[in-house]
Each structure stands twice: as C-alpha cells, then as structure tokens.
N, C-alpha and C positions, 0 to 999 in steps of 0.2 A: 372626261367630263368637259374640260375646257374646249376641246375640239368640237364637241357637240354644240356648246354654247356659241362658239364663233360661227359655226355653220348656220345656226338659227338666226344670227344677226346679219350674216352676209347674204343669205338668200333673198330677203326682201329688198336689200340694196341693189342686187343684180337685177331683180325683177323691175324695180323702179327705173333703173337706167335703161333697161331694154325697152320698156314702154316709152320712155322719153326719146330714145335716140336710135338704137341699133339692134343688131342680133346678139344673142347671148355670147357666142364665141368671141365676138369683137369686144364686147364689154369686159369679159373675163380677161382677155389678153391685155387690155388697157390697164385693168386693175393689177394684173401681175407685174406689169412694167412699173407702175407707180409703187407697188409694194417693194419691189427690188430697190428703188430709189430710197424709200424709207429705211429699208434694211441697211443700205450702205451708209446713210446718214447716221443711223444709230450705232453702227460699228465705229464710225469716226468720232462720234461724240455721244456716248451712251446716256449722259445726263445733260442735255443742252441748257437746261434752266440754270445750271451752275456755271456756265461759261460766260464769256464776255458778251455784253449786250443785255444781260439780265438786269432789269431795273429793280433795285431794292427800294423799300420805303424810305422817303427822305427823312433826314434827322430833324428833329424839332428842338435841338439844343443850341441853335445859333441865335444871336441877339435879336435879329429881325423876326424870328418866329414867335416871340412872346407878344401877346396882345393884351 
C-alpha cells in the first residue's frame, strides 16, 4: 500500500520536472542521486531534529522576560 501511495505522489512530481526542464530519464537519475544523499544523511543521523542546532523554545523564566 505504501509503495502505491509513493508512486502516486512521485509521478506528478516527475511529470512537472520533465515539463519544466528535461527528459524523464534525466529527471529520474537526478532524483535517484538526491534520494541517495537523503538516505546517507538519514543513516548518519536518523533523527536530525534531536541533534545539535535544533532550536528549542526559549525559556520565559529569566527576570527580563517578565513584563
């Protein structure tokens, strides 16, 4: 089921990119390279939102925060 849903979402994206720029095989090759980069990044840090650089809500318990 998930595969069918992904295909239904990917096909319009491929069509859009083909209309805007290139031939389908070129677009698909570029997408595959980008997906490989996403896969590698995910393997290195499966939950990037938990890592450094993630901004949390500022605390409002410091004296200057009271108005």
